[in-house]
N, C-alpha and C positions, 0 to 999 in steps of 0.2 A: 662397844657400840653405845651411842648416845640414847637416852630414853625416847620413847614414842612421843610425838608432839601432842599437845592438848590445847585446842582452841576453845575458848570460853566466851560467854556473853560479855559485853562491855561492862566494866566495873567503874562506877562513879568515884571510887576511891583511888583510881590510878592517877589523876592529876595531883591529889594530895601526896601520894607517894613520891611523885616527881618533885614536888616542891620541897619535901624534906631532903631528898637526895641532892637536889640542886644547891641547897644551902650548904651541905657538906662539901660539895665540889667547889663552890665559890669560895668558901673559907680556905680550902687547901691550896687553890691555884691563884687566888687573888686577882690582880689586874691583868694577868696573862691571858685570861679568857676574854676574847672580844665579844662573845655572846654565848649564852647557854640556852638551848631550846629543847622542849619536849617534842620528840619526833616519833615516827612509827605508828603502828595501829592504835596503841593506847592513848595517843594524842588526839584521836578523832572520835568525837562523841558518838556513841551508838555502835561503833565498829567492833565486831568480834575479834579477839586476839589471843595470843598466848599471854599468860600472866607474867609478862616481863616488860618493864618500863624501859624504853630506849631514850637516851639523852645524847644530844650532840653538843660538843664544845667546839667552838670555832676559834682558831688561833691564827696568828700572823704567819707562822711557819711551823711545820711539824717538829722541827728541832726544839721548839719551846717545850713541847710535851715530853721530849726525851729527858728533860731535866727533872720531871716530876717524879715523886716517889712511886714505887711499885704498889704501895698500898695507899689508897685514898678513901678513908672511912671504910665502908664495907667492900669497896671495889679492890680487885686484884688485877694487876697488869697481865695481859696475855701477849707477850712479846712476839710470839710467832705469827700473830694475826696482823698483817701490815697492808693488806690490799682489800678493796671492795670489789664486788661484782661489777664487771664492765658490760654495759648494754651492747647488743650486737652492732648497733649503728655508730658506736664510739670507738676510738682508738686506745688500746691499752697503753699504759705509761704511768709515770710517777704521779700524775694528776689524780689517780684513783687510789692513792695510798692513804693510810690513816694510822692512828694509834688506838689501842683498844684495851678497856678494862671491863671486868665482869664482877657483879655482886650476886651472891647466892641468896642472902636474906637481909633485906628484901630483894627479890629478884629484879635485876636491872642490868642493862648494858650501857657502857659509856664509850661513845665514838668520838674521837678527836680528829677533826678534819681542818684542812687549811682554807682560809678565807679565799673565796673566789674560785676554788677548784670545783669541777663538775660534780663530784660526789657530795660536796657540801650543799650545792644547789639542789641536787636530786632529792635529798631528804626533805628539804623545806618545800619544794614544789609539790612533791608527792603528798605531803601532809596538807598543804593548803588546798590542793585540788579536791582531795577526798572530804575535807571539811566543807567545801562549797558545793559538792555534788553528792547528795545522799544516795542517788541511784547507783553511781559508780562505787561508792563505799559499800553499799549493800551487796553488789555483785562480787566485789573483791572479798568481802567477808565470807560469802557462800563458797567461793572458790577455795579459800583457806580451810574452811571446815571440811570440804570434800578431800582436799589434799591430805589433811591430817589423818583422815580415816585410811587412806591408801598407803601412807608412808609409815614404816616401822621404826624410824628414828628421826630425831630433829635435824640431823645432818642431811639426810635424804630429803626431808621436808624443805629445808632451806634451799637446797639445790633446785628442787622442783618449783619452788615459789619464785625464784629469780625471774624466769621468763614471764610469769604472770605479772610481776611488778613492772616489767618492761612494757607489757601491753597497757597497763594502767597509765604508764608514763606517756604513751602515745596520746591518750586522751588528755593528760595533764598538759602536755606541750601545746596541743591545740587550744585548750582552755587558756593557757598563759598568753598566747598570741591574741585570742579574742578579747580578753579582759585587760590586757596590758600588764600582766603580772611581772614583777621583778622581785629579786630576793629582798624581803622586807627588812627595813631597819628594825633593830631591837626596839620594842615598844614599852617604855617605862610607865605608861599610864595604866597598864594592866599587869597583873602578876604573870610571870613566865608560866606557860602551860595552861593559862586560863582558856576554857572552852565555852564560847558564847552559846546561849540557848538557840536551838534550831527551830523551836516552835513554842508559842505561848497562846493559850486559849483565853478569849475574852469573856466567855460565858454568855455571849449574845448570839452564838452561832457563827461568830467570826474568830479569826486567829491571826497571829503575827508570824511571819517567817522572814529570813533574810531575803532581800530582793535580789533578782538576777537580771542579767541582760535580756534573757528570754521573756521577761515580763513586759517588754516594751509595748506589746499590743494592748495590754490593759492599763499600763501606767500612763502612756501618752494621752489617751482621752481623759483620764482622771485629772491629770495635771493641767492640761490645756482647757478643760471644761471648768476649772476652778482657778484659772490663771490670775485673774485680777485680785482675788482675795489672797492667793498665795504670794503674789508680788508684794502686797501690803505687809505680809508677815515676814517674808524672807528676802525681799528684793534689795533693801539697803545693805544687808549684811553679806548676802551671797550672790547678788545679781541674778537671782533665779526666781521663777522661770521667765526667761525673756519671751517677748511676744512673737519673736521670729524663730523660736526653737522648732527644729524639724524632728521627725520621728528618728532619723538616723543619729542626730545629736543627742536625743534622749537615750537611745540605745548605748551610745558611747558613755554617757553619764552613768547609766545603770551598770555597765561593765566595770567602770571605775569603782562604784560602790561594792560590787561583787568581789573584786580583787582586794579591796581594802578590808572587807569583812573576813576574807580568807586568811589575811595576814594579821588580823586583830588590830588594825589601825583605826578603824571607825566602823560604824554599823548603821545600816538603813533597813528597817523592818517594814515590809509591806503589810497593810491591814487588808485581809482578804475574806471573801465569803467562803463557805465550807468547800465548794467545788472549785475554788480559785478561778472563777470565770470573770470576776470583777475586782479591781483594786479600789479600795474605798478610802485610803489615806496612807500615811507613813509615820513611823516613829524613828527618830534619829538619836543615836547614842554616840557621842563624839568626845574626843579628848578636849580639854578646856582651851578655849581661845582667850579667855579673860581670867584674871587672877581671882583667887578665893574659892575655887572648886576643883575637884579632881575628875569631873565629867560634866558634860552639858547635854541635856536631854530636851528635845522638843518634838512636837507631833502636829499633824493636821488631818482633817477629814475633808472629803469632797463637799462642795457647797450644799448639796441637798441634805447632808447629814449634820451640818453645822447646827449646834444647839439642841440636837436630838438625842435619843437614847444611846446611840453608838458612841457619839462624842462624850457623853456623860460617863459611859462605861470606861472609855479610854482614859478619861481624866482621873477616875478612881483607880484604874488598874495599873497604869504605868508607874507611878511612884512606889506602889507595893511590889511590883515586879522587879524594879530596879533594886529595892531594898533587900529582896529575898534571893534573887538569882545573880546579882552582880556584886563585885567586891568594893564598890565605891563607899567612901566615908563622907564625902561632901558633894553629893550630886547637886547640880543646879538645874532647875526646871524653868527654861526660858519661856516667857509668856505666862508663867504661873507664879513663880517666886518673885519675878520682876518683869517689867515690860522689856521689849526689845530695845527701846530707846535707852532705858536704864542700863541694859546689858552692854550696849555699844559704848556707853560712856565709861565703863570700867577700864582700868589699865590692862594692856595685853598681858597674857600669861608669860611671855618671854621678857617682859620689862624687869629691870633690876633696880 
């Protein structure tokens, strides 16, 4: 019988373990991996999990992985494991197959799945949804803790957890439709497995957190109440915010931001009061559009706070936060390091 499951608090060292193992896998399989992702509970900041890092390698066809060695660094092939759990609403078939390796020290699982198959999508959507919805992640973590107490082996635990995951996926699928989520492209501007901060405190009684579509009721009045000044800041580059923007259009824009943050493509942090009853500004952390930087950061506050203590606190806080919590080596602070006019004059990042 397999040992009893042990679910532990989130360990900030899990992403580092993933990065070390990812490098081993990448060196072993070379260009045959279309992408390598940190998946599972250890990829979601704050989520309780078993102390086992899950890695998904996406390949063009599973036959590619059949040529790989049985030993990949600390990983050993488990040739008898060829199928994933199939959710009740889906049809069993070869589209749920995979290849599988296990490492004991450090503890990790390596799942190899075919590009475009539902099991490959399942793992990425599951991760991105839980990263975007702390309440769902917290409920899932508590369910796992209780199951671990009730189950006398990891095999029984895994079987009992499958329908819980399917319930989580019901919420994930609804979220995907709402925010327009699609399987994200591999994002070279951030290290694989990077977990963006979920909250940052300003020290003024305000804090930052990733913006959500549900914030539209406080975002729309903040934006439109400061529209003229925001247009002077962002209008030429982004065409935002237009004077005709409706609340529904704003909701769609926020949903896009929410989906992009979940996929580590770009980030929009709302500046909020403690009770989150008012949105007072935003901080954008984006991949570079112009050469000479590995990230571009900008921010704004509503008109009534411009030039005041909150904006001054943000001006001091953001560069220190980026330096301490993000992996960038050459961040560019637009509107601080250079004017927007100077930034627009730089050559595009894609120029050769």
